[in-house]
Structures are given as structure tokens and as C-alpha cells.
C-alpha positions as CSV (number, residue, x, y, z in Angstrom):
1,M,9.4,15.1,12.4
2,S,7.8,12.4,10.3
3,R,8.7,11.5,6.8
4,I,5.4,13.0,5.5
5,D,6.2,16.3,7.1
6,L,9.6,16.4,5.6
7,A,8.2,15.5,2.2
8,S,5.7,18.3,2.4
9,R,8.3,20.8,3.5
10,Y,11.0,19.8,1.0
11,P,9.0,18.4,-2.0
12,G,11.8,19.1,-4.5
13,V,14.5,17.2,-2.6
14,F,12.3,14.1,-2.1
15,S,11.2,14.0,-5.7
16,N,14.8,14.3,-7.0
17,W,15.9,11.6,-4.6
18,R,13.2,9.2,-5.8
19,Q,14.1,10.0,-9.4
20,L,17.7,9.2,-8.7
21,Q,16.8,5.9,-7.0
22,Q,14.7,4.9,-10.0
23,R,17.4,5.8,-12.5
24,T,20.0,3.9,-10.5
25,R,17.8,0.8,-10.4
26,R,17.3,1.0,-14.1
27,L,21.0,1.5,-14.9
28,Q,22.3,-1.1,-12.5
29,P,21.4,-4.3,-14.5
30,H,23.2,-2.9,-17.6
31,I,26.6,-2.6,-15.8
32,P,28.4,-5.9,-16.2
33,I,30.9,-5.4,-13.4
34,T,29.9,-5.4,-9.7
35,T,31.1,-3.1,-7.0
36,T,33.7,-5.7,-6.0
37,G,34.9,-6.0,-9.5
38,V,35.3,-2.2,-9.8
39,L,37.3,-2.0,-6.6
40,I,39.6,-4.8,-7.8
41,L,40.1,-3.1,-11.1
42,I,40.9,0.2,-9.5
43,A,43.3,-1.4,-7.0
44,S,45.0,-3.5,-9.7
45,L,45.5,-0.6,-12.0
46,A,46.9,1.6,-9.2
47,A,49.3,-1.2,-8.1
48,L,50.3,-1.9,-11.7
49,R,51.2,1.7,-12.3
50,G,52.8,2.5,-8.9
51,F,54.7,-0.8,-8.3
52,G,54.7,-2.8,-11.5
53,Y,55.9,-0.1,-13.9
54,Q,57.5,2.6,-11.8
55,R,59.3,0.3,-9.3
56,M,59.5,-2.7,-11.7
57,D,58.2,-5.1,-9.0
58,L,57.7,-8.3,-11.0
59,V,55.7,-10.0,-8.3
60,V,53.2,-7.2,-8.1
61,F,53.2,-6.9,-11.9
62,A,52.3,-10.6,-12.3
63,L,49.5,-10.4,-9.6
64,T,47.9,-7.3,-11.0
65,V,48.0,-8.7,-14.6
66,C,46.3,-11.9,-13.3
67,A,43.7,-9.9,-11.4
68,L,42.9,-7.8,-14.5
69,S,42.8,-11.0,-16.7
70,I,40.4,-12.7,-14.3
71,V,38.0,-9.8,-14.3
72,L,38.1,-9.4,-18.0
73,V,37.6,-13.1,-18.7
74,S,34.8,-13.3,-16.2
75,A,33.0,-10.3,-17.8
76,I,33.3,-12.0,-21.3
77,M,32.1,-15.4,-20.0
78,V,29.2,-13.9,-18.0
79,T,28.0,-11.7,-20.9
80,V,28.2,-14.5,-23.5
81,T,26.5,-17.0,-21.3
82,G,23.8,-14.5,-20.3
83,L,23.0,-13.8,-24.0
84,L,22.7,-17.5,-24.7
85,L,20.6,-18.2,-21.7
86,R,18.2,-15.3,-22.4
87,R,17.6,-16.7,-25.8
88,R,16.8,-20.2,-24.4
89,L,14.4,-18.8,-21.8
90,A,12.4,-16.7,-24.4
91,A,10.1,-19.6,-25.3
92,T,9.5,-20.5,-21.6
93,M,8.6,-16.9,-20.8
94,N,6.0,-16.7,-23.6
95,T,4.0,-19.6,-22.0
96,P,1.4,-18.2,-19.5
97,L,1.5,-19.4,-16.0
98,P,-1.6,-20.5,-14.0
99,S,-3.3,-17.6,-12.1
100,L,-2.2,-17.2,-8.5
101,Q,-4.1,-15.7,-5.5
102,A,-1.7,-15.2,-2.6
103,E,-1.6,-13.3,0.7
104,A,1.0,-10.8,1.6
105,G,3.7,-12.1,4.0
106,Y,3.3,-15.8,3.0
107,A,5.4,-17.9,0.7
108,N,3.8,-19.1,-2.5
109,E,4.9,-21.3,-5.4
110,T,4.3,-19.7,-8.8
111,A,4.6,-23.0,-10.9
112,L,7.7,-21.6,-12.7
113,Q,10.3,-24.4,-13.1
114,L,13.5,-23.9,-15.0
115,S,16.4,-26.3,-15.8
116,G,19.2,-26.3,-13.2
117,H,21.7,-25.4,-16.0
118,S,24.5,-27.5,-14.6
119,W,26.6,-26.7,-17.6
120,L,27.2,-23.2,-16.4
121,P,31.0,-22.9,-15.8
122,M,31.5,-21.4,-12.4
123,M,28.4,-19.3,-12.7
124,S,25.1,-19.1,-11.0
125,L,21.6,-18.1,-12.2
126,E,19.2,-16.2,-9.9
127,W,16.2,-14.0,-10.5
128,Q,13.7,-11.8,-8.7
129,V,10.1,-10.7,-9.4
130,V,10.2,-6.9,-9.8
131,A,6.7,-6.2,-11.2
132,P,3.8,-5.7,-10.5
133,S,5.6,-5.3,-7.2
134,R,9.1,-6.1,-6.0
135,M,8.8,-9.3,-4.0
136,T,11.2,-11.5,-2.0
137,T,12.0,-14.3,-4.4
138,R,13.6,-17.6,-3.4
139,V,15.0,-20.1,-6.0
140,E,15.2,-23.6,-4.7
141,L,16.6,-26.7,-6.4
142,E,14.3,-29.7,-6.5
143,P,16.7,-32.7,-5.8
144,D,14.5,-35.3,-7.6
145,T,13.9,-33.5,-10.9
146,G,16.9,-31.1,-10.8
147,Q,14.6,-28.2,-11.6
148,L,14.8,-24.7,-10.2
149,E,11.5,-23.7,-8.5
150,E,10.4,-20.2,-7.8
151,I,8.9,-19.2,-4.5
152,I,7.7,-15.6,-3.8
153,V,6.9,-13.8,-0.6
154,P,4.9,-10.7,-1.4
155,G,5.5,-7.7,0.9
156,H,2.2,-6.0,0.3
157,R,-1.0,-6.3,-1.9
158,C,-0.8,-6.0,-5.6
159,L,-2.7,-6.9,-8.8
160,G,-1.5,-7.6,-12.3
161,T,-1.9,-9.6,-15.4
162,Q,1.8,-10.2,-16.1
163,V,4.9,-10.8,-14.1
164,T,8.3,-9.2,-14.8
165,R,11.4,-10.9,-13.5
166,L,15.0,-9.6,-13.3
167,F,17.3,-12.5,-14.2
168,T,21.0,-12.2,-13.1
169,I,23.8,-14.5,-13.9
170,R,27.1,-13.9,-12.0
171,D,30.4,-15.6,-11.6
172,V,31.3,-17.5,-8.4
173,L,33.8,-14.8,-7.3
174,G,31.1,-12.0,-7.5
175,L,33.2,-9.9,-9.9
176,C,30.8,-9.7,-12.9
177,R,27.1,-10.1,-13.7
178,F,24.8,-10.0,-16.6
179,S,21.1,-9.0,-16.0
180,W,18.0,-8.8,-18.2
181,R,14.3,-8.5,-17.7
182,M,11.7,-10.8,-19.1
183,T,7.9,-10.5,-18.8
184,Q,5.5,-13.5,-18.6
185,P,1.7,-13.6,-18.8
186,M,0.3,-14.5,-15.4
187,S,-2.8,-13.3,-13.4
188,L,-1.6,-12.4,-10.0
189,M,-3.6,-11.1,-7.1
190,V,-2.0,-10.6,-3.7
191,L,-4.4,-9.9,-0.9
192,P,-3.5,-7.7,2.1
193,R,-2.9,-9.5,5.3
194,T,-5.7,-9.4,7.9
195,G,-3.4,-10.1,10.9
196,N,-5.1,-11.2,14.0
197,L,-8.5,-9.7,13.2
198,R,-11.2,-11.9,14.4
199,H,-14.2,-9.6,14.6
200,L,-15.2,-6.0,13.9
201,P,-18.1,-4.0,15.2
202,L,-21.0,-3.9,12.7
203,L,-20.2,-1.0,10.4
204,R,-23.5,0.4,9.3
205,S,-24.3,3.7,7.6
206,M,-26.9,6.1,9.0
207,D,-29.0,7.6,6.2
208,S,-31.8,10.1,6.0
209,E,-35.3,8.9,6.7
210,D,-37.5,9.1,3.6
211,G,-40.9,8.6,5.2
212,I,-41.4,12.2,6.3
213,P,-44.3,14.6,5.2
214,D,-42.0,17.0,3.3
215,M,-42.5,17.3,-0.5
216,R,-38.9,18.5,-0.9
217,G,-37.6,15.3,0.6
218,K,-35.5,16.9,3.3
219,P,-34.8,14.8,6.4
220,E,-36.8,17.1,8.7
221,G,-39.7,16.0,10.9
222,D,-41.6,17.7,13.8
223,R,-40.0,20.5,15.7
224,M,-38.7,18.5,18.6
225,D,-35.1,19.6,19.1
226,I,-34.5,22.5,21.5
227,R,-31.4,24.7,21.8
228,R,-30.5,28.2,22.9
229,Y,-31.3,31.1,20.6
230,A,-28.5,32.2,18.3
231,P,-28.3,35.2,16.0
232,G,-30.0,34.5,12.7
233,D,-32.7,32.2,14.1
234,S,-36.3,33.1,13.1
235,V,-38.4,34.7,15.8
236,R,-41.2,32.4,14.9
237,D,-39.2,29.5,16.4
238,I,-38.7,31.1,19.8
239,M,-40.5,29.4,22.7
240,W,-42.1,32.6,24.1
241,R,-43.9,30.8,27.0
242,V,-40.6,29.4,28.3
243,Y,-39.1,32.9,27.9
244,A,-41.9,34.4,30.0
245,R,-41.1,32.0,32.9
246,N,-37.3,31.9,33.0
247,R,-36.2,34.7,30.7
248,H,-34.2,32.3,28.5
249,L,-34.5,32.4,24.8
250,N,-34.9,28.9,23.4
251,V,-35.9,27.8,19.9
252,R,-37.4,24.7,18.5
253,L,-35.8,23.0,15.5
254,P,-36.9,20.3,13.1
255,E,-35.7,16.9,14.3
256,K,-33.4,15.2,11.9
257,S,-35.1,12.0,10.9
258,M,-32.4,9.3,10.6
259,F,-32.5,5.5,10.3
260,Q,-30.1,2.6,9.8
261,A,-29.6,2.3,6.1
262,D,-30.3,-1.0,4.5
263,R,-27.4,-0.2,2.0
264,T,-24.0,0.5,3.4
265,L,-21.5,2.5,1.4
266,A,-17.8,1.8,2.1
267,Y,-14.6,3.2,0.5
268,L,-10.9,2.5,0.7
269,L,-8.6,5.5,0.6
270,S,-5.0,4.9,-0.6
271,G,-2.0,6.7,0.9
272,E,1.3,6.3,2.7
273,S,1.4,3.0,4.6
274,D,-2.2,2.0,3.7
275,E,-1.6,-1.7,3.8
276,A,-3.2,-2.1,7.3
277,A,-6.3,-0.2,6.0
278,A,-6.5,-2.5,3.0
279,G,-6.3,-5.5,5.4
280,V,-9.2,-4.2,7.5
281,A,-11.3,-3.5,4.5
282,R,-10.7,-7.0,3.2
283,F,-11.8,-8.4,6.6
284,A,-14.9,-6.2,6.6
285,V,-16.1,-7.2,3.2
286,T,-15.4,-11.0,3.6
287,N,-16.7,-11.4,7.1
288,G,-20.0,-9.5,7.0
289,A,-19.0,-6.4,9.0
290,L,-20.7,-4.2,6.4
291,G,-24.1,-5.9,6.8
292,D,-26.1,-7.7,4.1
293,T,-26.3,-5.1,1.4
294,W,-23.4,-2.8,0.7
295,I,-21.5,-1.0,-2.1
296,F,-17.7,-0.8,-2.0
297,G,-15.3,1.4,-3.9
298,A,-11.6,2.1,-3.8
299,D,-9.0,4.6,-5.1
300,G,-7.6,3.9,-8.5
301,S,-10.8,2.4,-10.0
302,P,-14.2,4.0,-11.0
303,E,-15.9,0.6,-10.6
304,V,-17.9,-0.5,-7.6
305,A,-18.4,-3.9,-6.0
306,R,-21.4,-5.4,-4.3
307,T,-19.9,-8.8,-3.5
308,A,-16.7,-9.9,-1.7
309,K,-15.5,-11.6,-4.8
310,A,-15.8,-8.3,-6.8
311,A,-14.4,-6.2,-4.0
312,L,-11.1,-8.0,-3.5
313,P,-9.6,-7.0,-6.9
314,L,-10.5,-3.3,-6.1
315,I,-8.7,-3.6,-2.8
316,C,-5.6,-5.2,-4.3
317,G,-5.5,-2.8,-7.3
318,S,-5.7,0.3,-5.0
319,W,-1.9,-0.1,-4.1
320,Q,-0.9,1.8,-7.3
321,A,-3.7,4.3,-7.2
322,A,-1.2,7.2,-6.9
323,G,0.3,6.3,-10.2
324,R,-2.9,6.1,-12.1
325,S,-4.6,8.9,-14.0
326,D,-7.7,9.2,-16.1
327,K,-8.0,11.9,-18.7
328,S,-11.7,12.1,-18.3
329,G,-11.3,13.0,-14.7
330,N,-13.0,9.8,-13.5
331,N,-10.1,8.3,-11.5
332,G,-12.1,6.5,-8.9
333,S,-12.1,9.2,-6.3
334,L,-14.3,9.3,-3.2
335,D,-16.3,12.3,-4.5
336,H,-17.1,10.5,-7.7
337,F,-18.1,7.4,-5.7
338,L,-20.5,9.4,-3.5
339,H,-22.0,11.3,-6.4
340,S,-22.6,8.2,-8.4
341,Q,-24.3,6.3,-5.5
342,A,-26.3,8.6,-3.4
343,G,-25.8,12.3,-4.1
344,N,-25.3,14.9,-1.4
345,Q,-27.1,12.9,1.3
346,A,-24.6,10.0,1.1
347,A,-23.3,8.4,4.3
348,C,-20.1,6.4,3.9
349,I,-17.6,4.3,5.9
350,V,-14.1,5.2,4.9
351,F,-11.1,2.9,5.5
352,A,-8.0,5.0,5.8
353,P,-4.3,4.7,6.9
354,A,-3.5,5.8,10.5
355,L,-0.9,8.2,9.1
356,T,-1.3,11.9,8.3
357,G,-1.0,12.6,4.6
358,A,-2.6,14.4,1.7
359,W,-5.8,12.3,2.1
360,V,-6.7,14.0,5.3
361,Q,-7.3,17.4,3.6
362,A,-9.0,15.7,0.7
363,L,-11.4,13.9,3.0
364,S,-12.1,17.0,5.0
365,T,-13.0,18.8,1.7
366,T,-15.3,15.9,0.8
367,M,-17.1,16.0,4.2
368,R,-17.8,19.7,3.7
369,K,-19.4,19.0,0.3
370,F,-21.6,16.1,1.5
371,T,-24.0,16.4,4.4
372,G,-24.2,12.7,5.1
373,P,-22.4,11.3,8.2
374,F,-19.0,9.7,7.8
375,T,-17.3,7.0,9.7
376,V,-13.6,6.8,9.3
377,V,-11.8,3.5,10.2
378,L,-8.1,4.2,10.9
379,A,-6.1,1.0,10.6
380,T,-2.6,0.5,12.2
381,D,-0.3,-2.2,13.2
382,D,0.7,-3.1,16.8
383,L,-0.5,0.0,18.6
384,S,0.8,-1.3,21.9
385,Q,4.3,-1.8,20.6
386,Q,4.4,1.7,19.2
387,T,3.7,3.2,22.6
388,S,6.0,1.1,24.8
389,A,8.8,-0.6,22.9
390,P,12.2,1.1,23.3
391,W,14.3,2.0,20.3
392,W,16.8,-0.8,20.9
393,Q,14.1,-3.4,20.9
394,R,12.7,-2.1,17.6
395,L,16.3,-2.2,16.2
396,L,17.1,-5.7,17.3
397,Y,13.8,-7.5,16.8
398,E,12.3,-7.6,13.4
399,P,8.5,-8.1,13.3
400,D,7.0,-11.1,11.5
401,Y,5.7,-8.9,8.8
402,Q,6.1,-5.2,7.7
403,Q,4.2,-2.9,10.0
404,Y,2.2,0.1,8.9
405,G,1.0,2.9,11.1
406,S,2.0,5.9,13.2
407,G,2.9,6.7,16.7
408,L,0.4,7.3,19.5
409,T,0.7,11.1,19.5
410,E,0.2,11.4,15.8
411,L,-2.7,8.9,15.8
412,Q,-4.5,10.9,18.5
413,S,-3.9,14.1,16.7
414,L,-5.3,12.6,13.5
415,A,-8.3,11.2,15.2
416,A,-9.0,14.6,16.8
417,K,-8.7,16.3,13.5
418,L,-11.2,14.0,11.8
419,T,-13.6,14.2,14.7
420,G,-13.5,18.0,14.6
421,A,-14.4,17.8,10.9
422,G,-17.6,15.9,11.8
423,A,-16.6,12.3,11.3
424,R,-17.0,9.3,13.7
425,V,-13.6,7.7,14.2
426,L,-12.8,4.0,14.9
427,I,-9.2,2.8,15.3
428,V,-8.4,-0.8,14.4
429,D,-5.2,-2.5,15.4
430,R,-4.5,-5.2,12.8
431,Q,-1.8,-6.9,14.9
432,S,-3.8,-7.3,18.1
433,G,-7.3,-7.4,16.5
434,Q,-8.7,-4.8,18.9
435,T,-10.9,-1.8,18.1
436,F,-10.8,1.6,19.8
437,D,-12.7,4.8,19.6
438,Q,-11.2,8.3,19.0
439,G,-10.2,8.4,22.7
440,L,-8.4,5.0,22.4
441,K,-11.0,3.2,24.6
442,R,-11.8,-0.4,23.7
443,V,-14.9,-0.8,21.6
């Protein structure tokens, strides 16, 4: 059973667990003693009471008093030094840093340089970027200047106008620490990784032909389509001459007049493990896979983009779409995007994660509202490894970057569900750069 199924079956347990994790992370920086220090305190107090006082063991008494003194002195030194250092860094954190455009999975320098603080007595200073998204942060000492330089490795896409860091000063024994958060103005945009994508099939929308002799504007031309008679069909549409020859009731229907639209509509859906879908969407808008004229939208923003430069911030900002809300009801949903662009006859290309979630039901409801055809691009990572790699290999070997996607069985079930709802499905493997249809055949 997948994590999504468990979360849907036990929503209260998962929500309480997430709240507990968030509260623990918020409370942890305010505790000056580490886990090691707490264990030493408990062991020292137990030994002091059991051996030092009750049995009057002077050796144990002296050792436990020394251990308690070391922990207490370390806590005082770390706290006082942290308060002084936080005051010194206040001016530096108020200075804006240059804007940074990075790509997930790659190391980038943020131009933040701090003094090495060689005066710290048996203590070390470290920090980590925790917002707009928690990133792997490396602090390296420049030997020529003696400055501490910050290098970040983003795990996934994000967008923000300021960066929040969690500074931590700890003693060399790892007994005590003092942590505080500081926010600095900085325009940061982390793009999703495109992997090994080199080309995509041309993703074009099919729209209703508008050059038909119908004053109501419906996409109906001459009665050219033929099918078997079904209850409810008008008797005027029955082909009586054919019925007289073979005794089969057939009816003529208006042929749907369709053409390849000059304007392509594309939309990025956010959900669980949607990083691969964002990477494919980025590749599509920057490499001309949507044609010459297109309009792009994404969850989390009511704005639309017509150029690659304007579409990239929408893609990066969609990572926190689940946490955004709009009191006016305009929260950048797919329904609002289609209503604002083309009405009920809209045809759209939807980039979605290859993982079953709440977005599947929402997309099915949208496809029932709109009559236009939909093409759903499901993006995943390393489809071949998901089908053949044994569990011990996935346990021992870590991939070069975090993978997003689902297993083969779940992917086939998801593709069949979307195909049954009337959508055309394409599956894109970001790791290998290959494209498949709903039957997992190479395109």
C-alpha cells in the first residue's frame, strides 16, 4: 500500500504526525543541550546519587561532578557566545544578497561570506538554509581570505524573495548548542532539473474548427460520421436505404470539425512528488515543445505566461501551491485557467506527477466540465529501475538526485484511469529522456 493510500485511509494520524514533526523542529533550536548532553546529565546524576552519595565513592563523586560542571560551563559559554554572535551578524543579514537562479541538484554559491571567527573558544559555527525550502548547506573556509563561504545544494524547485537561515553554535564535545534564525533579503529561484531530456514530441492542442456554416458556432459539419443506431437517436438520421439492403440500422452524425490550434494551452498540476512533472514542463516551455504560440499556467498562481522567461517563475512557485489560498476563490486552479482562456471548448496539455493523488479526481471532474480534448503528460524518474532493480540495490545505491514517481503497476493503473476519462496520456521518463504512450510503448 502506497503512502498516498495510507494518508487517505488514516488522514487524522498523518496530520497529527506532521504537526508533531513541525512542532519538534520549531522547539529543537530553543533547547541548549543536545541529546548527548542530556544522556551525560542523566548518567552523571544517577551515578552521583547511587555511588557518590549512597556508597560514598569519592572517585565516582569527582568524575560525576566534573561531568556536570563541563556540561554546565559549556551551556553558559555557548549561550553567551551565541547571543554576542547574533548581535554581530544582524548588520550583515540586513544587507541584500544578489539574486540567484539555480538548478535543483547542483551546488551554487550564494555570495554570503562571514568571518571565520577564530576567537571562538572551542566552539564551531554552522548554519543551514531552511526557507524558502530546506536545502543542503555546506560551509567552506577560504584559506586565502579566512572567510566562511556558503554553498547550497537545492533538493527541489522553489521561489522566494528572502532566505531564512538557521545558525547553530556548538561546543567541540557536542554537548550544548545555541541556535537562532535570521532572514536576509535575496531573490532566489531554483529551477527543476530536466534530467536527461533531449527532445519531446510536439505537444499541440486540437481545437474546434471555426470555419463551419453554423450560426451557433458548434464544431459540427456535414453528416459524414456513421455508427449503429442507439436508443434516443432521431429517426431522421437513420439510413433507410442501407436498412432496406442489410436490415442494419445505422445513423449519420455530424462530423466534428477539428484542426491543430495555433495557440497551445498548457498547465502544471502540483501534487505529491511533482518535481519530475515540473522538470518536463520546464523543458517543454524552453525548448519549443509547445509550438510557437502558447499560454502556460500553474497551480498556486492565477497569472499566465506566454514566454519562457515568464513561465519559469510560475513553475518554480508551484512547489508550495498546497499551502496557498485565496479568499476570492481565485487560487490559480485549472478550472479558472480554462475559463479565463477559452471557455468550455478549451483543449489543454496538462503536466502531472506519475503518482495517484487528489489531483486525479479533480482533473476527472474538470474533464467532465469541459468538452475540449485533454493531453496528460505523466512525468516520472527512472522507469526502468522501478521495474527491475531489487530492493537491496535500491537500499545500497543512492541515485545522483532525488527520484520522483511511482511503480510500474501504479503507473499503468493511473494511465488507464485517465484514458478512460477521455484524456490522451503520454509518459515521460526524466532520467532516461524517453517518452511512452499509455501502453508503455516508445513514442
